[in-house]
KELORO-966555 format. One record per residue (C-alpha): x, y, z; residue number from 1. Coordinates in steps of 0.1 Angstrom, whole numbers. Layout:
+-------+-------+-------+-----+
:    px :    py :    pz :  nr :
+-------+-------+-------+-----+
:     X :     Y :     Z : NUM :
...
+-------+-------+-------+-----+
//
This chain:
+-------+-------+-------+-----+
:    px :    py :    pz :  nr :
+-------+-------+-------+-----+
:   980 :  1809 :  1390 :   1 :
:   989 :  1845 :  1385 :   2 :
:  1023 :  1844 :  1368 :   3 :
:  1042 :  1877 :  1365 :   4 :
:  1038 :  1893 :  1331 :   5 :
:  1074 :  1904 :  1331 :   6 :
:  1088 :  1872 :  1318 :   7 :
:  1077 :  1841 :  1337 :   8 :
:  1048 :  1833 :  1312 :   9 :
:  1070 :  1837 :  1281 :  10 :
:  1099 :  1818 :  1297 :  11 :
:  1075 :  1789 :  1305 :  12 :
:  1061 :  1790 :  1270 :  13 :
:  1097 :  1788 :  1256 :  14 :
:  1106 :  1759 :  1277 :  15 :
:  1074 :  1740 :  1269 :  16 :
:  1086 :  1735 :  1234 :  17 :
:  1098 :  1700 :  1227 :  18 :
:  1112 :  1706 :  1192 :  19 :
:  1148 :  1697 :  1190 :  20 :
:  1147 :  1671 :  1217 :  21 :
:  1156 :  1637 :  1202 :  22 :
:  1128 :  1611 :  1206 :  23 :
:  1154 :  1586 :  1218 :  24 :
:  1168 :  1609 :  1245 :  25 :
:  1178 :  1586 :  1274 :  26 :
:  1170 :  1602 :  1308 :  27 :
:  1193 :  1578 :  1326 :  28 :
:  1183 :  1546 :  1344 :  29 :
:  1174 :  1560 :  1378 :  30 :
:  1156 :  1592 :  1365 :  31 :
:  1140 :  1571 :  1338 :  32 :
:  1124 :  1549 :  1365 :  33 :
:  1114 :  1580 :  1385 :  34 :
:  1097 :  1597 :  1356 :  35 :
:  1084 :  1569 :  1334 :  36 :
:  1076 :  1540 :  1358 :  37 :
:  1067 :  1560 :  1389 :  38 :
:  1053 :  1591 :  1374 :  39 :
:  1076 :  1616 :  1392 :  40 :
:  1072 :  1651 :  1378 :  41 :
:  1095 :  1671 :  1400 :  42 :
:  1132 :  1680 :  1396 :  43 :
:  1162 :  1658 :  1404 :  44 :
:  1191 :  1675 :  1421 :  45 :
:  1228 :  1664 :  1426 :  46 :
:  1243 :  1658 :  1460 :  47 :
:  1270 :  1681 :  1471 :  48 :
:  1296 :  1685 :  1444 :  49 :
:  1284 :  1652 :  1429 :  50 :
:  1286 :  1665 :  1393 :  51 :
:  1321 :  1681 :  1398 :  52 :
:  1333 :  1648 :  1412 :  53 :
:  1329 :  1633 :  1377 :  54 :
:  1360 :  1654 :  1369 :  55 :
:  1379 :  1656 :  1402 :  56 :
:  1373 :  1622 :  1418 :  57 :
:  1360 :  1597 :  1392 :  58 :
:  1381 :  1613 :  1365 :  59 :
:  1356 :  1605 :  1337 :  60 :
:  1355 :  1641 :  1325 :  61 :
:  1384 :  1664 :  1315 :  62 :
:  1367 :  1697 :  1327 :  63 :
:  1335 :  1711 :  1343 :  64 :
:  1316 :  1713 :  1310 :  65 :
:  1325 :  1677 :  1302 :  66 :
:  1311 :  1667 :  1336 :  67 :
:  1279 :  1687 :  1331 :  68 :
:  1268 :  1670 :  1299 :  69 :
:  1265 :  1634 :  1311 :  70 :
:  1248 :  1647 :  1343 :  71 :
:  1222 :  1666 :  1323 :  72 :
:  1218 :  1637 :  1299 :  73 :
:  1211 :  1614 :  1329 :  74 :
:  1183 :  1637 :  1341 :  75 :
:  1201 :  1657 :  1368 :  76 :
:  1183 :  1691 :  1367 :  77 :
:  1200 :  1711 :  1395 :  78 :
:  1236 :  1712 :  1406 :  79 :
:  1243 :  1717 :  1443 :  80 :
:  1256 :  1734 :  1463 :  81 :
:  1271 :  1758 :  1437 :  82 :
:  1271 :  1763 :  1399 :  83 :
:  1306 :  1750 :  1394 :  84 :
:  1297 :  1729 :  1363 :  85 :
:  1262 :  1741 :  1354 :  86 :
:  1273 :  1778 :  1354 :  87 :
:  1298 :  1796 :  1331 :  88 :
:  1315 :  1764 :  1318 :  89 :
:  1282 :  1750 :  1306 :  90 :
:  1271 :  1783 :  1290 :  91 :
:  1304 :  1784 :  1271 :  92 :
:  1301 :  1748 :  1261 :  93 :
:  1266 :  1752 :  1247 :  94 :
:  1276 :  1783 :  1227 :  95 :
:  1306 :  1764 :  1213 :  96 :
:  1283 :  1735 :  1203 :  97 :
:  1299 :  1710 :  1227 :  98 :
:  1268 :  1704 :  1247 :  99 :
:  1233 :  1703 :  1231 : 100 :
:  1210 :  1731 :  1241 : 101 :
:  1180 :  1708 :  1245 : 102 :
:  1196 :  1692 :  1275 : 103 :
:  1197 :  1726 :  1293 : 104 :
:  1161 :  1734 :  1280 : 105 :
:  1148 :  1701 :  1294 : 106 :
:  1163 :  1708 :  1329 : 107 :
:  1151 :  1744 :  1329 : 108 :
:  1116 :  1734 :  1319 : 109 :
:  1114 :  1710 :  1348 : 110 :
:  1127 :  1735 :  1373 : 111 :
:  1104 :  1762 :  1361 : 112 :
:  1074 :  1739 :  1361 : 113 :
:  1080 :  1729 :  1397 : 114 :
:  1084 :  1765 :  1407 : 115 :
:  1051 :  1773 :  1391 : 116 :
:  1034 :  1744 :  1408 : 117 :
:  1047 :  1756 :  1442 : 118 :
:  1036 :  1791 :  1435 : 119 :
:  1070 :  1806 :  1436 : 120 :
:  1064 :  1826 :  1405 : 121 :
:  1029 :  1838 :  1415 : 122 :
:  1024 :  1875 :  1415 : 123 :
:  1013 :  1876 :  1452 : 124 :
:  1041 :  1853 :  1464 : 125 :
:  1058 :  1872 :  1493 : 126 :
:  1095 :  1879 :  1488 : 127 :
:  1099 :  1879 :  1526 : 128 :
:  1080 :  1856 :  1550 : 129 :
:  1055 :  1873 :  1573 : 130 :
:  1063 :  1873 :  1610 : 131 :
:  1090 :  1850 :  1625 : 132 :
:  1093 :  1812 :  1624 : 133 :
:  1097 :  1793 :  1656 : 134 :
:  1122 :  1766 :  1648 : 135 :
:  1123 :  1753 :  1684 : 136 :
:  1087 :  1752 :  1695 : 137 :
:  1075 :  1734 :  1726 : 138 :
:  1058 :  1708 :  1702 : 139 :
:  1091 :  1702 :  1684 : 140 :
:  1110 :  1697 :  1717 : 141 :
:  1083 :  1673 :  1729 : 142 :
:  1089 :  1653 :  1698 : 143 :
:  1126 :  1654 :  1703 : 144 :
:  1122 :  1641 :  1738 : 145 :
:  1102 :  1612 :  1726 : 146 :
:  1135 :  1598 :  1713 : 147 :
:  1140 :  1583 :  1748 : 148 :
:  1127 :  1551 :  1731 : 149 :
:  1159 :  1552 :  1711 : 150 :
:  1182 :  1551 :  1742 : 151 :
:  1194 :  1515 :  1745 : 152 :
:  1202 :  1499 :  1778 : 153 :
:  1228 :  1473 :  1767 : 154 :
:  1234 :  1458 :  1801 : 155 :
:  1229 :  1464 :  1839 : 156 :
:  1236 :  1447 :  1872 : 157 :
:  1206 :  1440 :  1894 : 158 :
:  1199 :  1470 :  1917 : 159 :
:  1224 :  1495 :  1902 : 160 :
:  1200 :  1512 :  1879 : 161 :
:  1178 :  1531 :  1882 : 162 :
:  1199 :  1554 :  1903 : 163 :
:  1184 :  1563 :  1937 : 164 :
:  1172 :  1598 :  1943 : 165 :
:  1198 :  1606 :  1970 : 166 :
:  1228 :  1587 :  1955 : 167 :
:  1263 :  1602 :  1955 : 168 :
:  1271 :  1603 :  1918 : 169 :
:  1305 :  1611 :  1902 : 170 :
:  1300 :  1621 :  1866 : 171 :
:  1332 :  1617 :  1847 : 172 :
:  1342 :  1621 :  1811 : 173 :
:  1347 :  1645 :  1782 : 174 :
:  1311 :  1642 :  1769 : 175 :
:  1292 :  1649 :  1801 : 176 :
:  1293 :  1687 :  1801 : 177 :
:  1294 :  1695 :  1763 : 178 :
:  1261 :  1702 :  1746 : 179 :
:  1276 :  1693 :  1712 : 180 :
:  1279 :  1657 :  1725 : 181 :
:  1242 :  1654 :  1717 : 182 :
:  1245 :  1664 :  1680 : 183 :
:  1256 :  1648 :  1648 : 184 :
:  1279 :  1663 :  1622 : 185 :
:  1252 :  1679 :  1600 : 186 :
:  1233 :  1696 :  1628 : 187 :
:  1236 :  1734 :  1625 : 188 :
:  1256 :  1740 :  1657 : 189 :
:  1281 :  1713 :  1648 : 190 :
:  1282 :  1719 :  1610 : 191 :
:  1282 :  1758 :  1609 : 192 :
:  1286 :  1774 :  1644 : 193 :
:  1319 :  1757 :  1651 : 194 :
:  1333 :  1779 :  1624 : 195 :
:  1316 :  1810 :  1640 : 196 :
:  1320 :  1807 :  1678 : 197 :
:  1309 :  1843 :  1684 : 198 :
:  1271 :  1841 :  1681 : 199 :
:  1252 :  1820 :  1706 : 200 :
:  1238 :  1787 :  1694 : 201 :
:  1202 :  1801 :  1696 : 202 :
:  1189 :  1768 :  1709 : 203 :
:  1189 :  1752 :  1744 : 204 :
:  1208 :  1719 :  1745 : 205 :
:  1210 :  1706 :  1780 : 206 :
:  1241 :  1686 :  1788 : 207 :
:  1239 :  1652 :  1805 : 208 :
:  1255 :  1667 :  1836 : 209 :
:  1229 :  1695 :  1838 : 210 :
:  1201 :  1670 :  1830 : 211 :
:  1212 :  1645 :  1857 : 212 :
:  1213 :  1673 :  1883 : 213 :
:  1178 :  1684 :  1873 : 214 :
:  1165 :  1648 :  1872 : 215 :
:  1179 :  1639 :  1907 : 216 :
:  1179 :  1672 :  1926 : 217 :
:  1185 :  1655 :  1960 : 218 :
:  1215 :  1635 :  1947 : 219 :
:  1251 :  1647 :  1953 : 220 :
:  1265 :  1651 :  1918 : 221 :
:  1302 :  1659 :  1913 : 222 :
:  1320 :  1662 :  1880 : 223 :
:  1355 :  1658 :  1865 : 224 :
:  1363 :  1658 :  1828 : 225 :
:  1391 :  1633 :  1831 : 226 :
:  1404 :  1637 :  1796 : 227 :
:  1396 :  1652 :  1762 : 228 :
:  1377 :  1634 :  1735 : 229 :
:  1407 :  1626 :  1713 : 230 :
:  1437 :  1642 :  1729 : 231 :
:  1466 :  1623 :  1745 : 232 :
:  1465 :  1640 :  1779 : 233 :
:  1459 :  1620 :  1811 : 234 :
:  1465 :  1648 :  1836 : 235 :
:  1428 :  1648 :  1846 : 236 :
:  1428 :  1611 :  1856 : 237 :
:  1437 :  1619 :  1892 : 238 :
:  1408 :  1642 :  1897 : 239 :
:  1384 :  1618 :  1881 : 240 :
:  1396 :  1590 :  1904 : 241 :
:  1392 :  1612 :  1934 : 242 :
:  1356 :  1621 :  1924 : 243 :
:  1348 :  1584 :  1918 : 244 :
:  1362 :  1574 :  1952 : 245 :
:  1339 :  1598 :  1970 : 246 :
:  1308 :  1585 :  1952 : 247 :
:  1284 :  1555 :  1954 : 248 :
:  1284 :  1552 :  1916 : 249 :
:  1305 :  1566 :  1888 : 250 :
:  1287 :  1576 :  1856 : 251 :
:  1314 :  1576 :  1828 : 252 :
:  1301 :  1597 :  1799 : 253 :
:  1324 :  1589 :  1769 : 254 :
:  1321 :  1590 :  1731 : 255 :
:  1325 :  1611 :  1700 : 256 :
:  1329 :  1647 :  1689 : 257 :
:  1309 :  1650 :  1657 : 258 :
:  1327 :  1668 :  1628 : 259 :
:  1334 :  1667 :  1591 : 260 :
:  1364 :  1655 :  1572 : 261 :
:  1388 :  1649 :  1600 : 262 :
:  1375 :  1676 :  1623 : 263 :
:  1358 :  1652 :  1646 : 264 :
:  1360 :  1616 :  1658 : 265 :
:  1328 :  1607 :  1640 : 266 :
:  1310 :  1621 :  1610 : 267 :
:  1314 :  1623 :  1573 : 268 :
:  1350 :  1618 :  1563 : 269 :
:  1360 :  1609 :  1599 : 270 :
:  1369 :  1573 :  1595 : 271 :
:  1389 :  1552 :  1619 : 272 :
:  1412 :  1522 :  1616 : 273 :
:  1396 :  1503 :  1644 : 274 :
:  1368 :  1506 :  1670 : 275 :
:  1387 :  1516 :  1701 : 276 :
:  1373 :  1546 :  1720 : 277 :
:  1389 :  1578 :  1708 : 278 :
:  1420 :  1593 :  1724 : 279 :
:  1427 :  1580 :  1759 : 280 :
:  1391 :  1573 :  1768 : 281 :
:  1399 :  1536 :  1770 : 282 :
:  1426 :  1542 :  1796 : 283 :
:  1402 :  1566 :  1816 : 284 :
:  1375 :  1539 :  1817 : 285 :
:  1401 :  1513 :  1829 : 286 :
:  1412 :  1537 :  1856 : 287 :
:  1377 :  1543 :  1868 : 288 :
:  1368 :  1505 :  1868 : 289 :
:  1400 :  1499 :  1889 : 290 :
:  1387 :  1521 :  1917 : 291 :
:  1361 :  1494 :  1926 : 292 :
:  1333 :  1519 :  1925 : 293 :
:  1304 :  1506 :  1903 : 294 :
:  1307 :  1523 :  1869 : 295 :
:  1278 :  1531 :  1846 : 296 :
:  1291 :  1537 :  1811 : 297 :
:  1271 :  1561 :  1790 : 298 :
:  1281 :  1563 :  1753 : 299 :
:  1272 :  1594 :  1732 : 300 :
:  1286 :  1583 :  1699 : 301 :
:  1281 :  1583 :  1661 : 302 :
:  1293 :  1547 :  1658 : 303 :
:  1294 :  1515 :  1679 : 304 :
:  1327 :  1510 :  1698 : 305 :
:  1342 :  1477 :  1709 : 306 :
:  1332 :  1470 :  1745 : 307 :
:  1344 :  1434 :  1751 : 308 :
:  1374 :  1446 :  1771 : 309 :
:  1349 :  1455 :  1799 : 310 :
:  1325 :  1427 :  1797 : 311 :
:  1314 :  1418 :  1832 : 312 :
:  1333 :  1447 :  1847 : 313 :
:  1307 :  1475 :  1843 : 314 :
:  1277 :  1480 :  1864 : 315 :
:  1256 :  1491 :  1834 : 316 :
:  1260 :  1503 :  1798 : 317 :
:  1238 :  1528 :  1781 : 318 :
:  1241 :  1536 :  1744 : 319 :
:  1227 :  1568 :  1727 : 320 :
:  1237 :  1576 :  1692 : 321 :
:  1238 :  1614 :  1691 : 322 :
:  1204 :  1617 :  1707 : 323 :
:  1196 :  1654 :  1698 : 324 :
:  1187 :  1685 :  1716 : 325 :
:  1166 :  1667 :  1742 : 326 :
:  1192 :  1638 :  1745 : 327 :
:  1204 :  1650 :  1780 : 328 :
:  1170 :  1648 :  1797 : 329 :
:  1163 :  1615 :  1777 : 330 :
:  1194 :  1597 :  1790 : 331 :
:  1190 :  1612 :  1825 : 332 :
:  1154 :  1599 :  1825 : 333 :
:  1167 :  1564 :  1817 : 334 :
:  1194 :  1566 :  1845 : 335 :
:  1168 :  1578 :  1871 : 336 :
:  1142 :  1552 :  1860 : 337 :
:  1116 :  1579 :  1851 : 338 :
:  1118 :  1563 :  1817 : 339 :
:  1119 :  1525 :  1813 : 340 :
:  1142 :  1520 :  1784 : 341 :
:  1129 :  1501 :  1753 : 342 :
:  1155 :  1511 :  1726 : 343 :
:  1169 :  1483 :  1704 : 344 :
:  1202 :  1483 :  1686 : 345 :
:  1200 :  1492 :  1649 : 346 :
:  1237 :  1479 :  1646 : 347 :
:  1259 :  1454 :  1663 : 348 :
:  1283 :  1463 :  1691 : 349 :
:  1316 :  1443 :  1686 : 350 :
:  1336 :  1426 :  1712 : 351 :
:  1370 :  1434 :  1698 : 352 :
:  1383 :  1466 :  1681 : 353 :
:  1387 :  1448 :  1648 : 354 :
:  1356 :  1428 :  1653 : 355 :
:  1339 :  1430 :  1619 : 356 :
:  1315 :  1459 :  1624 : 357 :
:  1294 :  1449 :  1594 : 358 :
:  1256 :  1444 :  1592 : 359 :
:  1239 :  1415 :  1608 : 360 :
:  1228 :  1405 :  1573 : 361 :
:  1259 :  1385 :  1567 : 362 :
:  1256 :  1351 :  1549 : 363 :
:  1265 :  1320 :  1568 : 364 :
:  1302 :  1324 :  1558 : 365 :
:  1303 :  1355 :  1580 : 366 :
:  1294 :  1336 :  1611 : 367 :
:  1318 :  1321 :  1636 : 368 :
:  1332 :  1289 :  1619 : 369 :
:  1363 :  1268 :  1613 : 370 :
:  1370 :  1287 :  1581 : 371 :
:  1385 :  1316 :  1601 : 372 :
:  1404 :  1320 :  1634 : 373 :
:  1386 :  1353 :  1640 : 374 :
:  1353 :  1350 :  1658 : 375 :
:  1330 :  1378 :  1645 : 376 :
:  1303 :  1372 :  1670 : 377 :
:  1292 :  1406 :  1684 : 378 :
:  1291 :  1415 :  1721 : 379 :
:  1256 :  1429 :  1716 : 380 :
:  1237 :  1418 :  1685 : 381 :
:  1214 :  1437 :  1662 : 382 :
:  1180 :  1442 :  1679 : 383 :
:  1194 :  1439 :  1714 : 384 :
:  1181 :  1460 :  1743 : 385 :
:  1171 :  1456 :  1779 : 386 :
:  1144 :  1469 :  1802 : 387 :
:  1138 :  1475 :  1839 : 388 :
:  1109 :  1450 :  1838 : 389 :
:  1104 :  1415 :  1825 : 390 :
:  1082 :  1399 :  1799 : 391 :
:  1070 :  1364 :  1792 : 392 :
:  1063 :  1351 :  1757 : 393 :
:  1035 :  1326 :  1759 : 394 :
:  1012 :  1303 :  1738 : 395 :
:  1038 :  1297 :  1710 : 396 :
:  1034 :  1265 :  1689 : 397 :
:  1057 :  1236 :  1694 : 398 :
:  1091 :  1244 :  1678 : 399 :
:  1095 :  1207 :  1668 : 400 :
:  1061 :  1206 :  1650 : 401 :
:  1058 :  1196 :  1614 : 402 :
:  1065 :  1219 :  1585 : 403 :
:  1036 :  1240 :  1574 : 404 :
:  1031 :  1241 :  1536 : 405 :
:  1021 :  1273 :  1518 : 406 :
:  1021 :  1282 :  1482 : 407 :
:  1047 :  1306 :  1467 : 408 :
:  1020 :  1332 :  1467 : 409 :
:  1005 :  1322 :  1500 : 410 :
:  1006 :  1334 :  1536 : 411 :
:  1011 :  1320 :  1571 : 412 :
:  1000 :  1333 :  1605 : 413 :
:  1023 :  1330 :  1636 : 414 :
:  1008 :  1341 :  1669 : 415 :
:  1020 :  1346 :  1705 : 416 :
:  1010 :  1363 :  1737 : 417 :
:  1034 :  1388 :  1755 : 418 :
:  1029 :  1394 :  1792 : 419 :
:  1045 :  1420 :  1814 : 420 :
:  1056 :  1399 :  1844 : 421 :
:  1074 :  1427 :  1862 : 422 :
:  1063 :  1454 :  1887 : 423 :
:  1064 :  1484 :  1864 : 424 :
:  1051 :  1494 :  1830 : 425 :
:  1075 :  1488 :  1801 : 426 :
:  1077 :  1482 :  1764 : 427 :
:  1088 :  1449 :  1747 : 428 :
:  1099 :  1447 :  1711 : 429 :
:  1089 :  1414 :  1694 : 430 :
:  1109 :  1408 :  1663 : 431 :
:  1103 :  1384 :  1634 : 432 :
:  1133 :  1371 :  1614 : 433 :
:  1134 :  1350 :  1582 : 434 :
:  1160 :  1322 :  1577 : 435 :
:  1163 :  1307 :  1542 : 436 :
:  1184 :  1275 :  1545 : 437 :
:  1189 :  1268 :  1508 : 438 :
:  1186 :  1293 :  1479 : 439 :
:  1199 :  1297 :  1444 : 440 :
:  1221 :  1326 :  1456 : 441 :
:  1237 :  1332 :  1490 : 442 :
:  1212 :  1348 :  1514 : 443 :
:  1216 :  1365 :  1548 : 444 :
:  1216 :  1339 :  1576 : 445 :
:  1187 :  1359 :  1592 : 446 :
:  1168 :  1390 :  1580 : 447 :
:  1143 :  1411 :  1600 : 448 :
:  1110 :  1411 :  1583 : 449 :
:  1086 :  1424 :  1610 : 450 :
:  1083 :  1437 :  1645 : 451 :
:  1059 :  1452 :  1670 : 452 :
:  1066 :  1474 :  1700 : 453 :
:  1042 :  1467 :  1729 : 454 :
:  1037 :  1490 :  1758 : 455 :
:  1023 :  1470 :  1787 : 456 :
:  1013 :  1478 :  1823 : 457 :
:  1023 :  1453 :  1850 : 458 :
:  1004 :  1420 :  1845 : 459 :
:   989 :  1431 :  1812 : 460 :
:   993 :  1411 :  1780 : 461 :
:   986 :  1414 :  1743 : 462 :
:   982 :  1388 :  1716 : 463 :
:  1002 :  1393 :  1684 : 464 :
:   998 :  1377 :  1651 : 465 :
:  1025 :  1381 :  1624 : 466 :
:  1009 :  1375 :  1589 : 467 :
:  1038 :  1363 :  1568 : 468 :
:  1034 :  1364 :  1531 : 469 :
:  1057 :  1345 :  1507 : 470 :
:  1067 :  1378 :  1490 : 471 :
:  1088 :  1386 :  1520 : 472 :
:  1111 :  1358 :  1511 : 473 :
:  1118 :  1372 :  1476 : 474 :
:  1153 :  1381 :  1464 : 475 :
:  1172 :  1389 :  1432 : 476 :
:  1184 :  1357 :  1416 : 477 :
:  1212 :  1350 :  1392 : 478 :
:  1192 :  1362 :  1362 : 479 :
:  1185 :  1396 :  1378 : 480 :
:  1148 :  1388 :  1384 : 481 :
:  1133 :  1392 :  1418 : 482 :
:  1118 :  1358 :  1427 : 483 :
:  1100 :  1337 :  1453 : 484 :
:  1116 :  1303 :  1453 : 485 :
:  1099 :  1271 :  1464 : 486 :
:  1116 :  1253 :  1493 : 487 :
:  1122 :  1254 :  1530 : 488 :
:  1120 :  1285 :  1551 : 489 :
:  1122 :  1292 :  1589 : 490 :
:  1105 :  1320 :  1608 : 491 :
:  1121 :  1330 :  1640 : 492 :
:  1103 :  1350 :  1667 : 493 :
:  1131 :  1367 :  1687 : 494 :
:  1141 :  1394 :  1711 : 495 :
:  1172 :  1402 :  1689 : 496 :
:  1188 :  1387 :  1659 : 497 :
:  1204 :  1360 :  1681 : 498 :
:  1179 :  1357 :  1710 : 499 :
:  1154 :  1334 :  1693 : 500 :
:  1124 :  1324 :  1713 : 501 :
:  1105 :  1303 :  1687 : 502 :
:  1110 :  1288 :  1653 : 503 :
:  1083 :  1279 :  1628 : 504 :
:  1093 :  1257 :  1598 : 505 :
:  1076 :  1264 :  1565 : 506 :
:  1078 :  1249 :  1530 : 507 :
:  1069 :  1270 :  1500 : 508 :
:  1052 :  1248 :  1473 : 509 :
:  1044 :  1255 :  1437 : 510 :
:  1062 :  1272 :  1409 : 511 :
:  1089 :  1298 :  1412 : 512 :
:  1073 :  1333 :  1411 : 513 :
:  1087 :  1364 :  1396 : 514 :
:  1075 :  1395 :  1415 : 515 :
:  1078 :  1432 :  1409 : 516 :
:  1070 :  1465 :  1425 : 517 :
:  1036 :  1453 :  1436 : 518 :
:  1051 :  1427 :  1459 : 519 :
:  1043 :  1429 :  1496 : 520 :
:  1071 :  1447 :  1514 : 521 :
:  1059 :  1447 :  1550 : 522 :
:  1047 :  1419 :  1574 : 523 :
:  1013 :  1427 :  1587 : 524 :
:  1011 :  1425 :  1625 : 525 :
:   977 :  1421 :  1642 : 526 :
:   973 :  1430 :  1679 : 527 :
:   945 :  1423 :  1704 : 528 :
:   941 :  1426 :  1741 : 529 :
:   942 :  1395 :  1764 : 530 :
+-------+-------+-------+-----+
//
């Protein structure tokens, strides 16, 4: 390492000194674990304005310097995005003796050490990069297009999807012709370029309307916006109805505009009181359904919206959560059938606008029961997703068989065969959930502990074996220890958190085990051809 002689070597030498640092200096719980338990040697940075929030939001500091001291003491080396606390206020506080200098020295030493390790202080390190960087290469776009596996087909009527190559299609909705409909709030075009509309985005982002026309060149595709994302205007409804009436199918493209702190309908700081579609999109969808033309609902959103209002009234429902720069071709490929969808929901889709949009990991008290008049059962559960082909799950053991006993440090194998019984290739996602009927603290009713995605040609099959280890049942008990408790368990092989195909009853025997960082975190899945 060729450090510059004009200061870097002497600076490093100065900050290598440990004199003056108290032996009992506490680096903070989290950073202490990082550095002492896990051997982390880099720098720890604050999230945006996190240090300043100690003063402005948490109100545990009277000024910027008073916020800087506990952050430094906890092991936060760098303030982001600006030096509001670690700048002039900290310098002044150190000079006045209000903040120990060794706290600053420790942080500076870590930052300089990492810069040296990265070569940033090397004599031959280029100040400017050579050539130009391609931030949108063909390889990167190919990776982006692979997210088609994340497009979820929530529902569809037989025969409506895939769309035929010469179908008359009315594309309606405020998200159909807007490229930003594909991007989340922290993407560069949404986060920065919305404040600077003059320069071009510098990246090609096909809209769904453009993508559908390219996907089905022989189809007659018309378009009407219908309404804005969140405005009150309904003046475009008449044109939307007219386009739908002329078509064989209406593709309603609804959803969110990503933004920050109230500038969007979804994104950081863009919270909502309930899960109705933004603006008058609910009324637009009602109007389109009333035409009698089959409606395919495509949702480009940042959150799940309540869809129970249209249960049984839509021809199909496709969900894509801000699918990215290649989201248009991805969704169009699902609509055309070029892509057989295999996405599964990472969240639940509620029936009602106030329908408890919490995680599927609720304890039994969070399920539908007599303790509440509100039924929180989702319209589409965690893990749900449909396909254009069918699968059979075979060779499962008898559900009513006896309990299998394993030790609290033992393992259990659960096997099945998955066969593609349809006429086209597709992917099935086999999921393994754990149910703990009695524990010393309340546990989730079910918890996903393993899965395997299988791509199968028509008629092909694969044999799966889930190798469950007792560590996967561990949890934090009332003493704060992570333990494996003896007692009954149930493994559920399922197509979603509620679509259970098989149950295997287990009993863990032997002593309670305390487990640590060495515990098994993943369920091994073995796969073989059949």
